[in-house]
N, CA, C and O atoms as a GROMACS GRO file, in nm:
protein
  584
    1MET      N    1  -1.372   4.716   0.390
    1MET     CA    2  -1.437   4.598   0.427
    1MET      C    3  -1.475   4.609   0.573
    1MET      O    4  -1.392   4.639   0.659
    2SER      N    5  -1.594   4.584   0.599
    2SER     CA    6  -1.638   4.593   0.737
    2SER      C    7  -1.656   4.451   0.791
    2SER      O    8  -1.710   4.362   0.726
    3SER      N    9  -1.608   4.438   0.910
    3SER     CA   10  -1.622   4.306   0.971
    3SER      C   11  -1.741   4.308   1.065
    3SER      O   12  -1.759   4.399   1.145
    4ARG      N   13  -1.816   4.213   1.053
    4ARG     CA   14  -1.934   4.202   1.138
    4ARG      C   15  -1.920   4.080   1.226
    4ARG      O   16  -1.884   3.970   1.182
    5LEU      N   17  -1.948   4.102   1.351
    5LEU     CA   18  -1.949   3.992   1.445
    5LEU      C   19  -2.089   3.935   1.452
    5LEU      O   20  -2.188   4.008   1.461
    6LYS      N   21  -2.093   3.810   1.448
    6LYS     CA   22  -2.223   3.747   1.456
    6LYS      C   23  -2.250   3.711   1.602
    6LYS      O   24  -2.166   3.649   1.667
    7THR      N   25  -2.362   3.750   1.652
    7THR     CA   26  -2.402   3.722   1.788
    7THR      C   27  -2.476   3.589   1.791
    7THR      O   28  -2.568   3.563   1.713
    8ILE      N   29  -2.431   3.506   1.885
    8ILE     CA   30  -2.498   3.377   1.902
    8ILE      C   31  -2.583   3.386   2.027
    8ILE      O   32  -2.535   3.424   2.133
    9ASN      N   33  -2.705   3.351   2.014
    9ASN     CA   34  -2.796   3.350   2.128
    9ASN      C   35  -2.812   3.208   2.182
    9ASN      O   36  -2.862   3.119   2.114
   10PHE      N   37  -2.766   3.190   2.308
   10PHE     CA   38  -2.780   3.060   2.373
   10PHE      C   39  -2.909   3.059   2.453
   10PHE      O   40  -2.957   3.163   2.498
   11PRO      N   41  -2.965   2.942   2.469
   11PRO     CA   42  -3.085   2.934   2.553
   11PRO      C   43  -3.050   2.975   2.697
   11PRO      O   44  -2.936   2.959   2.740
   12LYS      N   45  -3.147   3.026   2.770
   12LYS     CA   46  -3.124   3.079   2.904
   12LYS      C   47  -3.071   2.972   3.001
   12LYS      O   48  -2.986   3.004   3.084
   13ASN      N   49  -3.116   2.850   2.994
   13ASN     CA   50  -3.074   2.748   3.090
   13ASN      C   51  -2.948   2.673   3.048
   13ASN      O   52  -2.909   2.577   3.114
   14CYS      N   53  -2.885   2.715   2.941
   14CYS     CA   54  -2.766   2.648   2.891
   14CYS      C   55  -2.648   2.656   2.989
   14CYS      O   56  -2.571   2.560   3.000
   15PHE      N   57  -2.634   2.767   3.058
   15PHE     CA   58  -2.523   2.784   3.152
   15PHE      C   59  -2.556   2.734   3.293
   15PHE      O   60  -2.468   2.728   3.379
   16MET      N   61  -2.680   2.698   3.316
   16MET     CA   62  -2.718   2.649   3.448
   16MET      C   63  -2.664   2.508   3.474
   16MET      O   64  -2.627   2.478   3.588
   17LYS      N   65  -2.658   2.424   3.374
   17LYS     CA   66  -2.611   2.288   3.393
   17LYS      C   67  -2.466   2.284   3.443
   17LYS      O   68  -2.440   2.212   3.539
   18PRO      N   69  -2.373   2.356   3.383
   18PRO     CA   70  -2.236   2.355   3.438
   18PRO      C   71  -2.230   2.411   3.580
   18PRO      O   72  -2.153   2.362   3.662
   19ARG      N   73  -2.308   2.511   3.609
   19ARG     CA   74  -2.308   2.569   3.744
   19ARG      C   75  -2.361   2.469   3.846
   19ARG      O   76  -2.306   2.454   3.955
   20ILE      N   77  -2.468   2.402   3.810
   20ILE     CA   78  -2.525   2.302   3.901
   20ILE      C   79  -2.426   2.188   3.921
   20ILE      O   80  -2.409   2.140   4.033
   21LEU      N   81  -2.361   2.146   3.814
   21LEU     CA   82  -2.261   2.041   3.824
   21LEU      C   83  -2.146   2.084   3.915
   21LEU      O   84  -2.102   2.007   4.000
   22LEU      N   85  -2.097   2.205   3.897
   22LEU     CA   86  -1.988   2.257   3.979
   22LEU      C   87  -2.030   2.266   4.126
   22LEU      O   88  -1.953   2.228   4.215
   23LEU      N   89  -2.150   2.315   4.152
   23LEU     CA   90  -2.202   2.324   4.288
   23LEU      C   91  -2.217   2.186   4.350
   23LEU      O   92  -2.186   2.167   4.468
   24THR      N   93  -2.264   2.089   4.273
   24THR     CA   94  -2.280   1.952   4.322
   24THR      C   95  -2.145   1.891   4.360
   24THR      O   96  -2.132   1.828   4.465
   25VAL      N   97  -2.044   1.910   4.275
   25VAL     CA   98  -1.910   1.856   4.303
   25VAL      C   99  -1.854   1.922   4.429
   25VAL      O  100  -1.793   1.854   4.512
   26PHE      N  101  -1.872   2.052   4.444
   26PHE     CA  102  -1.824   2.122   4.563
   26PHE      C  103  -1.890   2.070   4.689
   26PHE      O  104  -1.823   2.042   4.788
   27LEU      N  105  -2.022   2.055   4.687
   27LEU     CA  106  -2.095   2.007   4.804
   27LEU      C  107  -2.058   1.863   4.838
   27LEU      O  108  -2.046   1.828   4.955
   28LEU      N  109  -2.038   1.780   4.737
   28LEU     CA  110  -1.998   1.642   4.760
   28LEU      C  111  -1.860   1.636   4.825
   28LEU      O  112  -1.837   1.558   4.917
   29GLY      N  113  -1.768   1.718   4.778
   29GLY     CA  114  -1.635   1.726   4.838
   29GLY      C  115  -1.642   1.771   4.982
   29GLY      O  116  -1.571   1.716   5.067
   30PHE      N  117  -1.727   1.868   5.012
   30PHE     CA  118  -1.744   1.918   5.148
   30PHE      C  119  -1.798   1.808   5.240
   30PHE      O  120  -1.749   1.791   5.352
   31VAL      N  121  -1.897   1.733   5.192
   31VAL     CA  122  -1.956   1.625   5.272
   31VAL      C  123  -1.853   1.517   5.299
   31VAL      O  124  -1.846   1.466   5.411
   32ILE      N  125  -1.773   1.481   5.200
   32ILE     CA  126  -1.670   1.378   5.220
   32ILE      C  127  -1.565   1.426   5.319
   32ILE      O  128  -1.523   1.350   5.407
   33ALA      N  129  -1.521   1.551   5.307
   33ALA     CA  130  -1.422   1.605   5.400
   33ALA      C  131  -1.478   1.608   5.542
   33ALA      O  132  -1.406   1.577   5.637
   34LYS      N  133  -1.602   1.646   5.557
   34LYS     CA  134  -1.666   1.651   5.689
   34LYS      C  135  -1.678   1.512   5.749
   34LYS      O  136  -1.658   1.493   5.869
   35ALA      N  137  -1.711   1.413   5.666
   35ALA     CA  138  -1.725   1.275   5.713
   35ALA      C  139  -1.592   1.221   5.762
   35ALA      O  140  -1.588   1.146   5.860
   36LYS      N  141  -1.483   1.257   5.698
   36LYS     CA  142  -1.352   1.209   5.740
   36LYS      C  143  -1.310   1.272   5.872
   36LYS      O  144  -1.243   1.206   5.951
   37THR      N  145  -1.347   1.395   5.899
   37THR     CA  146  -1.307   1.460   6.024
   37THR      C  147  -1.392   1.414   6.142
   37THR      O  148  -1.351   1.430   6.257
   38THR      N  149  -1.509   1.358   6.116
   38THR     CA  150  -1.594   1.311   6.226
   38THR      C  151  -1.604   1.159   6.227
   38THR      O  152  -1.702   1.103   6.276
   39ASP      N  153  -1.504   1.093   6.174
   39ASP     CA  154  -1.500   0.948   6.173
   39ASP      C  155  -1.501   0.896   6.317
   39ASP      O  156  -1.415   0.936   6.395
   40PRO      N  157  -1.596   0.809   6.356
   40PRO     CA  158  -1.603   0.761   6.494
   40PRO      C  159  -1.477   0.688   6.538
   40PRO      O  160  -1.445   0.687   6.657
   41ALA      N  161  -1.405   0.628   6.444
   41ALA     CA  162  -1.283   0.558   6.483
   41ALA      C  163  -1.176   0.654   6.533
   41ALA      O  164  -1.091   0.616   6.613
   42LEU      N  165  -1.182   0.778   6.487
   42LEU     CA  166  -1.084   0.877   6.530
   42LEU      C  167  -1.121   0.937   6.665
   42LEU      O  168  -1.036   0.993   6.733
   43GLY      N  169  -1.245   0.926   6.704
   43GLY     CA  170  -1.288   0.984   6.831
   43GLY      C  171  -1.322   1.131   6.814
   43GLY      O  172  -1.261   1.201   6.734
   44LYS      N  173  -1.419   1.176   6.890
   44LYS     CA  174  -1.455   1.316   6.886
   44LYS      C  175  -1.364   1.393   6.980
   44LYS      O  176  -1.296   1.335   7.064
   45LYS      N  177  -1.365   1.522   6.965
   45LYS     CA  178  -1.283   1.606   7.051
   45LYS      C  179  -1.338   1.604   7.193
   45LYS      O  180  -1.459   1.593   7.214
   46ASP      N  181  -1.249   1.615   7.291
   46ASP     CA  182  -1.284   1.618   7.432
   46ASP      C  183  -1.354   1.489   7.478
   46ASP      O  184  -1.434   1.490   7.571
   47ASP      N  185  -1.322   1.379   7.413
   47ASP     CA  186  -1.384   1.252   7.446
   47ASP      C  187  -1.288   1.160   7.516
   47ASP      O  188  -1.166   1.172   7.503
   48MET      N  189  -1.345   1.067   7.591
   48MET     CA  190  -1.267   0.961   7.654
   48MET      C  191  -1.344   0.834   7.630
   48MET      O  192  -1.465   0.828   7.654
   49SER      N  193  -1.276   0.731   7.582
   49SER     CA  194  -1.342   0.605   7.555
   49SER      C  195  -1.247   0.490   7.587
   49SER      O  196  -1.130   0.512   7.618
   50GLY      N  197  -1.299   0.369   7.580
   50GLY     CA  198  -1.215   0.254   7.606
   50GLY      C  199  -1.296   0.127   7.613
   50GLY      O  200  -1.414   0.123   7.577
   51THR      N  201  -1.229   0.023   7.660
   51THR     CA  202  -1.290  -0.109   7.671
   51THR      C  203  -1.252  -0.170   7.806
   51THR      O  204  -1.141  -0.150   7.855
   52VAL      N  205  -1.346  -0.243   7.865
   52VAL     CA  206  -1.321  -0.314   7.991
   52VAL      C  207  -1.333  -0.462   7.962
   52VAL      O  208  -1.434  -0.508   7.908
   53ILE      N  209  -1.228  -0.538   8.001
   53ILE     CA  210  -1.229  -0.682   7.978
   53ILE      C  211  -1.198  -0.756   8.108
   53ILE      O  212  -1.144  -0.698   8.202
   54HIS      N  213  -1.232  -0.884   8.111
   54HIS     CA  214  -1.201  -0.972   8.223
   54HIS      C  215  -1.052  -1.004   8.216
   54HIS      O  216  -1.002  -1.038   8.110
   55SER      N  217  -0.981  -0.992   8.327
   55SER     CA  218  -0.836  -1.008   8.325
   55SER      C  219  -0.790  -1.149   8.288
   55SER      O  220  -0.684  -1.165   8.228
   56GLU      N  221  -0.868  -1.251   8.321
   56GLU     CA  222  -0.826  -1.388   8.291
   56GLU      C  223  -0.877  -1.437   8.156
   56GLU      O  224  -0.800  -1.490   8.076
   57SER      N  225  -1.006  -1.419   8.131
   57SER     CA  226  -1.065  -1.472   8.007
   57SER      C  227  -1.044  -1.377   7.888
   57SER      O  228  -1.056  -1.418   7.773
   58LYS      N  229  -1.013  -1.251   7.917
   58LYS     CA  230  -0.995  -1.147   7.814
   58LYS      C  231  -1.124  -1.119   7.736
   58LYS      O  232  -1.120  -1.062   7.627
   59LYS      N  233  -1.238  -1.159   7.793
   59LYS     CA  234  -1.367  -1.132   7.731
   59LYS      C  235  -1.418  -0.997   7.778
   59LYS      O  236  -1.387  -0.955   7.890
   60PRO      N  237  -1.496  -0.926   7.694
   60PRO     CA  238  -1.549  -0.796   7.734
   60PRO      C  239  -1.645  -0.808   7.852
   60PRO      O  240  -1.719  -0.905   7.864
   61LEU      N  241  -1.643  -0.707   7.939
   61LEU     CA  242  -1.733  -0.704   8.055
   61LEU      C  243  -1.845  -0.605   8.030
   61LEU      O  244  -1.822  -0.487   8.002
   62LYS      N  245  -1.966  -0.656   8.040
   62LYS     CA  246  -2.087  -0.576   8.022
   62LYS      C  247  -2.129  -0.516   8.156
   62LYS      O  248  -2.104  -0.576   8.260
   63ASP      N  249  -2.193  -0.400   8.153
   63ASP     CA  250  -2.253  -0.335   8.269
   63ASP      C  251  -2.153  -0.295   8.378
   63ASP      O  252  -2.186  -0.297   8.496
   64VAL      N  253  -2.032  -0.258   8.338
   64VAL     CA  254  -1.937  -0.200   8.433
   64VAL      C  255  -1.972  -0.053   8.446
   64VAL      O  256  -1.987   0.016   8.345
   65SER      N  257  -1.984  -0.004   8.567
   65SER     CA  258  -2.015   0.137   8.591
   65SER      C  259  -1.885   0.216   8.599
   65SER      O  260  -1.794   0.181   8.674
   66ILE      N  261  -1.877   0.323   8.519
   66ILE     CA  262  -1.758   0.408   8.520
   66ILE      C  263  -1.802   0.548   8.560
   66ILE      O  264  -1.890   0.608   8.497
   67THR      N  265  -1.739   0.601   8.666
   67THR     CA  266  -1.771   0.735   8.714
   67THR      C  267  -1.649   0.824   8.693
   67THR      O  268  -1.537   0.787   8.728
   68ALA      N  269  -1.673   0.942   8.637
   68ALA     CA  270  -1.566   1.040   8.614
   68ALA      C  271  -1.577   1.150   8.718
   68ALA      O  272  -1.683   1.211   8.734
   69TYR      N  273  -1.468   1.175   8.788
   69TYR     CA  274  -1.462   1.282   8.888
   69TYR      C  275  -1.362   1.387   8.843
   69TYR      O  276  -1.250   1.354   8.801
   70LEU      N  277  -1.401   1.512   8.851
   70LEU     CA  278  -1.312   1.625   8.821
   70LEU      C  279  -1.307   1.711   8.947
   70LEU      O  280  -1.409   1.764   8.990
   71VAL      N  281  -1.190   1.725   9.005
   71VAL     CA  282  -1.169   1.801   9.129
   71VAL      C  283  -1.269   1.754   9.236
   71VAL      O  284  -1.344   1.835   9.291
   72SER      N  285  -1.269   1.624   9.263
   72SER     CA  286  -1.353   1.562   9.366
   72SER      C  287  -1.503   1.582   9.345
   72SER      O  288  -1.581   1.563   9.438
   73LYS      N  289  -1.543   1.621   9.226
   73LYS     CA  290  -1.686   1.640   9.197
   73LYS      C  291  -1.725   1.541   9.088
   73LYS      O  292  -1.660   1.532   8.984
   74LYS      N  293  -1.833   1.467   9.113
   74LYS     CA  294  -1.881   1.371   9.013
   74LYS      C  295  -1.928   1.448   8.890
   74LYS      O  296  -2.016   1.534   8.899
   75GLU      N  297  -1.868   1.416   8.777
   75GLU     CA  298  -1.904   1.483   8.652
   75GLU      C  299  -2.004   1.402   8.570
   75GLU      O  300  -2.112   1.449   8.536
   76LYS      N  301  -1.965   1.279   8.539
   76LYS     CA  302  -2.048   1.195   8.453
   76LYS      C  303  -2.034   1.049   8.493
   76LYS      O  304  -1.934   1.008   8.553
   77VAL      N  305  -2.137   0.971   8.458
   77VAL     CA  306  -2.136   0.826   8.482
   77VAL      C  307  -2.181   0.759   8.352
   77VAL      O  308  -2.272   0.806   8.284
   78THR      N  309  -2.116   0.648   8.319
   78THR     CA  310  -2.157   0.569   8.203
   78THR      C  311  -2.142   0.422   8.236
   78THR      O  312  -2.085   0.386   8.339
   79VAL      N  313  -2.194   0.336   8.150
   79VAL     CA  314  -2.190   0.192   8.170
   79VAL      C  315  -2.141   0.127   8.041
   79VAL      O  316  -2.173   0.173   7.932
   80THR      N  317  -2.063   0.019   8.053
   80THR     CA  318  -2.014  -0.050   7.934
   80THR      C  319  -2.128  -0.122   7.863
   80THR      O  320  -2.226  -0.165   7.925
   81ASP      N  321  -2.114  -0.134   7.730
   81ASP     CA  322  -2.213  -0.207   7.651
   81ASP      C  323  -2.177  -0.355   7.647
   81ASP      O  324  -2.089  -0.400   7.720
   82GLU      N  325  -2.246  -0.432   7.562
   82GLU     CA  326  -2.224  -0.577   7.554
   82GLU      C  327  -2.082  -0.613   7.512
   82GLU      O  328  -2.034  -0.722   7.545
   83ASP      N  329  -2.016  -0.523   7.441
   83ASP     CA  330  -1.879  -0.548   7.394
   83ASP      C  331  -1.774  -0.492   7.488
   83ASP      O  332  -1.656  -0.490   7.456
   84GLY      N  333  -1.819  -0.444   7.606
   84GLY     CA  334  -1.726  -0.388   7.705
   84GLY      C  335  -1.681  -0.247   7.674
   84GLY      O  336  -1.591  -0.195   7.740
   85ASN      N  337  -1.742  -0.184   7.574
   85ASN     CA  338  -1.703  -0.048   7.535
   85ASN      C  339  -1.776   0.058   7.615
   85ASN      O  340  -1.891   0.039   7.656
   86PHE      N  341  -1.708   0.170   7.637
   86PHE     CA  342  -1.770   0.285   7.704
   86PHE      C  343  -1.713   0.412   7.644
   86PHE      O  344  -1.610   0.411   7.576
   87SER      N  345  -1.783   0.522   7.669
   87SER     CA  346  -1.731   0.652   7.624
   87SER      C  347  -1.795   0.764   7.704
   87SER      O  348  -1.908   0.754   7.751
   88PHE      N  349  -1.720   0.871   7.716
   88PHE     CA  350  -1.767   0.996   7.774
   88PHE      C  351  -1.753   1.102   7.665
   88PHE      O  352  -1.647   1.115   7.605
   89ASP      N  353  -1.860   1.177   7.640
   89ASP     CA  354  -1.856   1.282   7.539
   89ASP      C  355  -1.839   1.418   7.605
   89ASP      O  356  -1.896   1.446   7.710
   90GLU      N  357  -1.761   1.502   7.539
   90GLU     CA  358  -1.744   1.642   7.577
   90GLU      C  359  -1.710   1.662   7.724
   90GLU      O  360  -1.778   1.736   7.795
   91LEU      N  361  -1.604   1.596   7.769
   91LEU     CA  362  -1.557   1.619   7.905
   91LEU      C  363  -1.488   1.754   7.913
   91LEU      O  364  -1.422   1.797   7.818
   92LYS      N  365  -1.503   1.820   8.026
   92LYS     CA  366  -1.432   1.946   8.048
   92LYS      C  367  -1.283   1.915   8.059
   92LYS      O  368  -1.245   1.812   8.116
   93PRO      N  369  -1.197   2.002   8.006
   93PRO     CA  370  -1.053   1.978   8.022
   93PRO      C  371  -1.016   1.979   8.170
   93PRO      O  372  -1.070   2.058   8.248
   94GLY      N  373  -0.923   1.892   8.209
   94GLY     CA  374  -0.878   1.886   8.347
   94GLY      C  375  -0.822   1.750   8.382
   94GLY      O  376  -0.808   1.663   8.296
   95THR      N  377  -0.789   1.733   8.511
   95THR     CA  378  -0.734   1.608   8.561
   95THR      C  379  -0.846   1.530   8.630
   95THR      O  380  -0.906   1.577   8.726
   96TYR      N  381  -0.871   1.410   8.579
   96TYR     CA  382  -0.984   1.329   8.624
   96TYR      C  383  -0.939   1.208   8.704
   96TYR      O  384  -0.824   1.163   8.697
   97LYS      N  385  -1.035   1.157   8.782
   97LYS     CA  386  -1.023   1.028   8.846
   97LYS      C  387  -1.140   0.946   8.792
   97LYS      O  388  -1.255   0.991   8.796
   98PHE      N  389  -1.111   0.826   8.742
   98PHE     CA  390  -1.214   0.737   8.690
   98PHE      C  391  -1.222   0.614   8.779
   98PHE      O  392  -1.120   0.552   8.811
   99ILE      N  393  -1.344   0.578   8.819
   99ILE     CA  394  -1.366   0.461   8.904
   99ILE      C  395  -1.450   0.360   8.826
   99ILE      O  396  -1.558   0.392   8.776
  100PHE      N  397  -1.398   0.236   8.817
  100PHE     CA  398  -1.462   0.127   8.745
  100PHE      C  399  -1.515   0.028   8.849
  100PHE      O  400  -1.438  -0.021   8.932
  101GLU      N  401  -1.647  -0.001   8.844
  101GLU     CA  402  -1.708  -0.089   8.944
  101GLU      C  403  -1.804  -0.188   8.878
  101GLU      O  404  -1.881  -0.153   8.788
  102LYS      N  405  -1.797  -0.312   8.926
  102LYS     CA  406  -1.892  -0.416   8.884
  102LYS      C  407  -1.898  -0.518   8.997
  102LYS      O  408  -1.795  -0.555   9.054
  103ALA      N  409  -2.018  -0.562   9.030
  103ALA     CA  410  -2.036  -0.662   9.135
  103ALA      C  411  -1.956  -0.787   9.100
  103ALA      O  412  -1.960  -0.835   8.987
  104GLY      N  413  -1.883  -0.838   9.199
  104GLY     CA  414  -1.803  -0.958   9.180
  104GLY      C  415  -1.662  -0.930   9.129
  104GLY      O  416  -1.584  -1.023   9.108
  105PHE      N  417  -1.629  -0.802   9.110
  105PHE     CA  418  -1.497  -0.764   9.061
  105PHE      C  419  -1.435  -0.659   9.152
  105PHE      O  420  -1.506  -0.582   9.217
  106LYS      N  421  -1.302  -0.657   9.156
  106LYS     CA  422  -1.232  -0.556   9.235
  106LYS      C  423  -1.248  -0.420   9.170
  106LYS      O  424  -1.237  -0.406   9.049
  107ARG      N  425  -1.275  -0.322   9.253
  107ARG     CA  426  -1.291  -0.183   9.208
  107ARG      C  427  -1.156  -0.131   9.158
  107ARG      O  428  -1.052  -0.154   9.221
  108ILE      N  429  -1.158  -0.062   9.046
  108ILE     CA  430  -1.035  -0.005   8.989
  108ILE      C  431  -1.049   0.147   8.985
  108ILE      O  432  -1.150   0.201   8.940
  109THR      N  433  -0.945   0.215   9.032
  109THR     CA  434  -0.941   0.361   9.029
  109THR      C  435  -0.822   0.405   8.946
  109THR      O  436  -0.708   0.363   8.971
  110LYS      N  437  -0.847   0.488   8.847
  110LYS     CA  438  -0.740   0.548   8.765
  110LYS      C  439  -0.740   0.696   8.795
  110LYS      O  440  -0.834   0.768   8.762
  111GLU      N  441  -0.632   0.742   8.858
  111GLU     CA  442  -0.622   0.884   8.896
  111GLU      C  443  -0.528   0.959   8.803
  111GLU      O  444  -0.450   0.899   8.729
  112LYS      N  445  -0.539   1.088   8.808
  112LYS     CA  446  -0.452   1.179   8.733
  112LYS      C  447  -0.455   1.153   8.583
  112LYS      O  448  -0.352   1.154   8.516
  113VAL      N  449  -0.576   1.130   8.531
  113VAL     CA  450  -0.594   1.115   8.387
  113VAL      C  451  -0.624   1.254   8.332
  113VAL      O  452  -0.726   1.314   8.366
  114VAL      N  453  -0.536   1.304   8.248
  114VAL     CA  454  -0.548   1.442   8.198
  114VAL      C  455  -0.626   1.440   8.067
  114VAL      O  456  -0.588   1.375   7.970
  115ILE      N  457  -0.737   1.514   8.067
  115ILE     CA  458  -0.818   1.533   7.946
  115ILE      C  459  -0.792   1.675   7.897
  115ILE      O  460  -0.812   1.772   7.970
  116LYS      N  461  -0.745   1.686   7.772
  116LYS     CA  462  -0.712   1.816   7.715
  116LYS      C  463  -0.821   1.859   7.619
  116LYS      O  464  -0.895   1.777   7.565
  117SER      N  465  -0.830   1.989   7.598
  117SER     CA  466  -0.925   2.044   7.504
  117SER      C  467  -0.887   2.000   7.363
  117SER      O  468  -0.768   1.992   7.331
  118ASP      N  469  -0.985   1.971   7.281
  118ASP     CA  470  -0.964   1.929   7.142
  118ASP      C  471  -0.879   1.804   7.132
  118ASP      O  472  -0.794   1.793   7.044
  119ASP      N  473  -0.901   1.709   7.222
  119ASP     CA  474  -0.823   1.586   7.223
  119ASP      C  475  -0.913   1.470   7.261
  119ASP      O  476  -1.015   1.490   7.327
  120SER      N  477  -0.877   1.350   7.221
  120SER     CA  478  -0.951   1.232   7.264
  120SER      C  479  -0.854   1.142   7.339
  120SER      O  480  -0.733   1.149   7.320
  121PHE      N  481  -0.909   1.058   7.426
  121PHE     CA  482  -0.827   0.976   7.514
  121PHE      C  483  -0.884   0.835   7.517
  121PHE      O  484  -1.005   0.818   7.527
  122GLN      N  485  -0.798   0.736   7.509
  122GLN     CA  486  -0.839   0.595   7.513
  122GLN      C  487  -0.787   0.532   7.642
  122GLN      O  488  -0.670   0.548   7.675
  123LEU      N  489  -0.874   0.461   7.715
  123LEU     CA  490  -0.836   0.395   7.839
  123LEU      C  491  -0.896   0.255   7.840
  123LEU      O  492  -1.018   0.238   7.845
  124ASN      N  493  -0.809   0.153   7.834
  124ASN     CA  494  -0.853   0.014   7.837
  124ASN      C  495  -0.822  -0.046   7.973
  124ASN      O  496  -0.712  -0.028   8.025
  125ILE      N  497  -0.918  -0.118   8.029
  125ILE     CA  498  -0.909  -0.168   8.166
  125ILE      C  499  -0.931  -0.319   8.169
  125ILE      O  500  -1.014  -0.373   8.096
  126GLU      N  501  -0.853  -0.388   8.254
  126GLU     CA  502  -0.875  -0.529   8.283
  126GLU      C  503  -0.919  -0.539   8.429
  126GLU      O  504  -0.851  -0.491   8.519
  127MET      N  505  -1.034  -0.602   8.451
  127MET     CA  506  -1.086  -0.616   8.587
  127MET      C  507  -1.066  -0.758   8.637
  127MET      O  508  -1.079  -0.855   8.561
  128ILE      N  509  -1.034  -0.769   8.766
  128ILE     CA  510  -1.007  -0.897   8.830
  128ILE      C  511  -1.126  -0.935   8.917
  128ILE      O  512  -1.179  -0.853   8.992
  129GLU      N  513  -1.168  -1.061   8.905
  129GLU     CA  514  -1.278  -1.110   8.988
  129GLU      C  515  -1.234  -1.112   9.134
  129GLU      O  516  -1.120  -1.143   9.165
  130THR      N  517  -1.328  -1.078   9.222
  130THR     CA  518  -1.298  -1.085   9.365
  130THR      C  519  -1.328  -1.225   9.414
  130THR      O  520  -1.418  -1.293   9.365
  131ASN      N  521  -1.252  -1.266   9.511
  131ASN     CA  522  -1.277  -1.393   9.577
  131ASN      C  523  -1.338  -1.356   9.712
  131ASN      O  524  -1.276  -1.286   9.792
  132ASP      N  525  -1.459  -1.402   9.737
  132ASP     CA  526  -1.528  -1.364   9.860
  132ASP      C  527  -1.444  -1.391   9.984
  132ASP      O  528  -1.457  -1.321  10.084
  133LEU      N  529  -1.357  -1.490   9.978
  133LEU     CA  530  -1.272  -1.520  10.093
  133LEU      C  531  -1.166  -1.413  10.112
  133LEU      O  532  -1.120  -1.390  10.224
  134ASP      N  533  -1.127  -1.347  10.004
  134ASP     CA  534  -1.028  -1.239  10.014
  134ASP      C  535  -1.088  -1.115  10.079
  134ASP      O  536  -1.019  -1.039  10.147
  135ILE      N  537  -1.216  -1.095  10.058
  135ILE     CA  538  -1.280  -0.973  10.107
  135ILE      C  539  -1.320  -0.985  10.254
  135ILE      O  540  -1.296  -0.895  10.333
  136MET      N  541  -1.381  -1.096  10.288
  136MET     CA  542  -1.433  -1.114  10.424
  136MET      C  543  -1.335  -1.197  10.507
  136MET      O  544  -1.310  -1.313  10.475
  137PRO      N  545  -1.278  -1.138  10.613
  137PRO     CA  546  -1.191  -1.219  10.699
  137PRO      C  547  -1.276  -1.320  10.775
  137PRO      O  548  -1.392  -1.296  10.807
  138SER      N  549  -1.216  -1.430  10.803
  138SER     CA  550  -1.287  -1.536  10.874
  138SER      C  551  -1.316  -1.493  11.017
  138SER      O  552  -1.228  -1.436  11.082
  139PRO      N  553  -1.437  -1.519  11.068
  139PRO     CA  554  -1.465  -1.485  11.207
  139PRO      C  555  -1.391  -1.576  11.305
  139PRO      O  556  -1.385  -1.547  11.425
  140PHE      N  557  -1.335  -1.686  11.255
  140PHE     CA  558  -1.264  -1.779  11.340
  140PHE      C  559  -1.113  -1.756  11.341
  140PHE      O  560  -1.039  -1.829  11.407
  141HIS      N  561  -1.069  -1.654  11.269
  141HIS     CA  562  -0.927  -1.624  11.262
  141HIS      C  563  -0.891  -1.523  11.372
  141HIS      O  564  -0.940  -1.410  11.373
  142PHE      N  565  -0.806  -1.565  11.464
  142PHE     CA  566  -0.762  -1.477  11.572
  142PHE      C  567  -0.612  -1.459  11.563
  142PHE      O  568  -0.541  -1.549  11.520
  143ALA      N  569  -0.566  -1.345  11.601
  143ALA     CA  570  -0.423  -1.320  11.603
  143ALA      C  571  -0.362  -1.399  11.717
  143ALA      O  572  -0.427  -1.425  11.818
  144ASP      N  573  -0.236  -1.438  11.700
  144ASP     CA  574  -0.164  -1.510  11.806
  144ASP      C  575  -0.148  -1.419  11.926
  144ASP      O  576  -0.093  -1.309  11.915
  145VAL      N  577  -0.194  -1.464  12.039
  145VAL     CA  578  -0.182  -1.387  12.162
  145VAL      C  579  -0.080  -1.459  12.251
  145VAL      O  580  -0.097  -1.577  12.281
  146LYS      N  581   0.025  -1.389  12.293
  146LYS     CA  582   0.129  -1.450  12.377
  146LYS      C  583   0.133  -1.388  12.511
  146LYS      O  584   0.214  -1.427  12.595
   0.00000   0.00000   0.00000
């Protein structure tokens, strides 16, 4: 008795559908994984961000100028948005000094802020309004002379 195997001929595009489906699932998984690693809430690498608020009202301060200095050299400058948020992208690793300035508010300096490679840093600031009388001494104020 001889056994004969019967050959089945499938259409040429029959195996393409599973391959396309497999490729689609792989690409979708890759896109989802990539989206999770670049989530803005997590912060990008080498970034520094934060919020500036009014110390008394706790409301966000718009248009605060923030200057980043690395080894006494101005690196970057940014300004807060309407919600008081700011960010610096791709800062060089090192020890920074950040200066926060806005007209009508006391200048704030944050020194020795260490930015590391492949790391993000959050810095939240409260600014105090200046009182013009605190800044300018009275021309009528004289020291007691004895």
